[in-house]
C-alpha positions in Angstrom: 0.8 -23.2 27.7 3.6 -24.8 25.6 5.5 -22.5 23.3 7.4 -23.8 20.3 9.7 -21.7 18.2 9.6 -22.9 14.6 11.3 -20.6 12.1 8.7 -21.1 9.3 5.8 -20.4 11.6 7.7 -17.6 13.5 8.0 -15.7 10.3 11.8 -15.9 10.2 11.5 -17.9 7.0 9.4 -15.3 5.2 11.1 -12.7 3.0 9.0 -9.6 3.5 10.3 -7.9 0.4 8.8 -10.7 -1.7 5.6 -10.8 0.3 5.1 -7.1 -0.2 5.0 -7.4 -4.0 3.0 -10.6 -4.3 -0.7 -11.1 -5.2 -3.1 -13.9 -5.2 -5.5 -14.6 -8.1 -8.7 -16.5 -7.2 -11.4 -18.1 -9.3 -14.1 -20.2 -7.7 -14.0 -22.8 -10.5 -10.3 -23.2 -10.5 -7.5 -21.4 -12.3 -4.1 -22.2 -13.8 -0.8 -20.4 -14.2 -1.7 -19.5 -17.8 -5.0 -17.9 -16.7 -3.1 -15.9 -14.1 -0.6 -14.5 -16.7 -3.5 -13.7 -19.1 -5.2 -11.8 -16.2 -2.0 -9.9 -15.4 -1.6 -8.9 -19.0 -5.2 -7.8 -19.3 -4.6 -5.7 -16.2 -1.8 -3.8 -18.0 1.3 -5.7 -16.9 3.7 -7.3 -19.3 5.7 -10.6 -19.0 8.7 -8.5 -17.9 6.8 -7.3 -14.8 6.2 -10.9 -13.5 9.0 -12.6 -11.6 7.3 -15.9 -10.5 3.9 -17.6 -10.9 3.1 -20.6 -8.8 0.1 -22.7 -7.9 -1.5 -22.3 -4.5 -2.5 -25.1 -2.2 -5.9 -25.3 -3.8 -7.0 -25.5 -7.4 -8.7 -22.1 -7.0 -5.6 -19.9 -6.4 -2.4 -18.8 -8.1 0.2 -16.6 -6.5 2.2 -14.2 -8.6 5.4 -12.4 -7.5 5.9 -9.1 -9.3 9.3 -7.6 -10.2 8.7 -4.4 -8.1 6.2 -2.6 -5.9 5.2 -0.2 -8.7 3.7 -3.1 -10.6 1.7 -3.9 -7.5 0.6 -0.3 -7.2 -0.6 -0.4 -10.8 -2.7 -3.5 -10.1 -4.2 -2.1 -6.8 -5.2 1.0 -8.7 -7.4 -1.2 -10.9 -10.4 -3.1 -9.5 -9.9 -6.1 -7.2 -11.9 -8.2 -9.6 -11.8 -8.4 -13.4 -12.9 -10.7 -16.2 -10.7 -12.5 -18.7 -12.2 -14.8 -21.4 -15.6 -14.9 -19.7 -14.2 -15.9 -16.4 -14.1 -13.6 -13.4 -11.0 -13.4 -11.2 -10.5 -11.8 -7.8 -7.2 -10.2 -6.9 -5.8 -9.8 -3.4 -2.4 -8.9 -1.9 -0.6 -11.4 0.3 0.1 -10.4 3.8 1.7 -11.8 6.9 -0.7 -12.8 9.7 -0.2 -14.7 12.9 -1.6 -18.2 13.1 -2.6 -19.8 16.4 -2.0 -23.5 16.6 
């Protein structure tokens, strides 16, 4: 077996504090950053609670970094799926997992 130590894959490039307060918003038909912010606001968060919003690798996901963990706790207390404007969104927390290459 050949072992290669790459910092990004070895989790040295991951900032765990940011990962712990990040969520992924998913919609099967695709979603945008605007839809993600609307969903966050419907869930009870304000624009001041959101630090960053960025598009995922696919058209179906948007990742949101929250200002602090209490905002994340507020979201987790709600359901993991909710509807905004007739579209249903699924919410999940991001986590660190090992990938085998």
